[in-house]
N, C-alpha and C positions, 0 to 999 in steps of 0.2 A: 306795735308789738302785742302779741296775744297775751292776755292776762294769765292764762294757764301755765305759762313758762315758770312763774314763781312757785306754783304749787308743787313742783317736782324737786325743788331745791331744799337742802337742809335749812331749817328755820333760821339758824344763826348766820347763814350766808346770804339771805335774801336782801338785806339792806346794802351789803357791799356790792352785790350783783346789780342792784338798781342804780347805785352810784356809778358803776362801771359803764353801763349802757346809756345813761342819761346824756342827752344832747347829740347822740349819734344816729344817723339815718340808716338804721339797720333793722330789718324785719326778722324776728325770731319765731319760728314755727315749731310746734311740737307735734309729731306725727306718730302713728302706730309703729311698733317695732319693725325694723327692717333687718333682714338676716345678714346682709353684707356689710353694714356699717352702722355705727352708733350716731353719727352726726356728719354734716357736711357744710361747706362754705361755698356760696355761689355768687358770682358777679355776672350781671346781664346788662347790656347796653340800655341806658336811659331808665334804669330801674334801681331801687335801693338794693344794697347788699342784703343777701338772705342767708341766715344761719338756720339750718333745719336739724332738730334733735329728736332722737327716739324717745318716746315716753318710757320711763324706767321706774321700777319700784325701788331700785337702789339709788338713793338720793346722792350718795357720794360719787358714784359712777356718772350720774347725770351732771353734777357740778363740774367734775373733771373734764367731761366731754365738752361742756359749754366753754370752759376756759381754753381747751385745746382749739376749738373753732374761733374763739375770740382772738387768740394769738394770730390766727390766719388773717383776721380782719386788721389787726394792728400792723402786720407786715404789708398788707395791701394798701392801707392808708398811707404808709410811708414810701413804699417802693412800687406801688401798682402791681403788675403781674410779671415783674422782671426778675424775680427770685425763685429758687427751687421751693416747692411746697413745704418741705420739711428740712430746709437747709439751716445754716447757722443763724440767719435772721429770725426764722420761726422759732428755733430753739431758745434764742435770747428773749424773744417776746413771750414765749410760754413761761419761761422762768420768771420773768418780770411780773406777768399778770397773776401768776399762781402764788408768789411769795406772800402777799398780804393775807392770803387765806390759810397760811400755815399756823393754825391755832388749835389748841385742845378744845376750844369752844365750838369749833366746826367739825374737826376730824377726831375720831377715837385715837388713842395713843399709838396702837400698833399700826394703824393705817397711816397716821401722820409720819411715823418713822420710815415706812416703806416709800411713801410719797416723796419725802425729802431726799431719800437715796436715789429714787428714779429721776428727780429733777436736776441732779448733778449733771446728768447727760441724757436729757429727754429723747425719747424715740418717737417714731411716727405713729406707733400704736402701743397701747398699754399691754396688749397681748404678748408682746415680745419681752416683757419684764415678768419673769416667773414669780418673784417675791411679791410684787405689787398685785398681780392678778390673784395670787393665793389669798391675800388679805381682803381684797375687794370682794371676792366671791362669798366671803363670810357674811356679807350684808345683802346678798341677793336673796330673793324669796326662796323658800325650800322647794325642791323638785326632785324627781327621780333620775335626772340626767347625771351623766358623769363627763368629765373632760377626757379627751383622747389619752392624755398621758397617764390617767388613772387606770386605764384598761390593761389587762394582761395581753401579752403578745398573742396574735392569732385569734383574739376574741372577736366575735361578730357584734356589730352595732348598726343601728339605723339612724338616718338623719330625718329632718322634718318633712322632706318631700317623699319619704317612704323607702328610699333606696337603701339597700343592705350592703354593708362593707365588712371586710376582714382587716383588722389592724396588722400592719407590717412593721418593718424596722424603722428606726429613726434615722433620718438623713439630715445631718447638721441640726437644724432647729425644728424640723417638721417630721411628721410620721407618714410614711408611704403606705397607703391603704388601697385595697383592691375591691372594686365594685363586683359583687357576686354575680350579678346578671350579665354585665357586659365584659367583665374581666379587665376593664380599663383601670389604670392606677391614678390615684390622686394624692396630693400632698395636703395634709391637715395640720394646722397650727396646734400646738399642745393644749391650748385652753378652749378649743371649740367644744361646746357641750353637745353630746350625742346620747342616744338611747341604747344602753347595752342590751344585748339579746342574751338572756340567761338560760 
């Protein structure tokens, strides 16, 4: 395990995380931020299980991402690869591994309340839980970006690769947005951060 893993955790959670991983043949890598995911769990033949996590300034998001991936490892250890990635077994494992961290010593009150609510029925991604995402964002470093749901209808915005979009109507849980250059339409989750064009 790479030592830098612990430097991204809340100070009060480091000892518990160390106890959690002790004795397990798991490699934990911390990499530069990836746009499509915060973490992943990988199994390869004749190699240790690998958990890869994005480096994040938000220590609470980093801890929750680690516990999400560790729950995958718990399911793999018990069932190998015979279960759905975010099925009932993973939900139970995620609830079990997260519960010991439910403490005001680790999480601020508002975040702890949102997290406990989320964990009653955990989802495959935090971004589908508006309440949890709203509170988590308060601990992200400040920037000039906004989430899609915060933009006015028809407002223009750009994403990190430079493409320009116009915000459209909400379709169930996502917003249908049109690329200005190609006229193609894309669905954006509400908590994707973008650059508003003012």
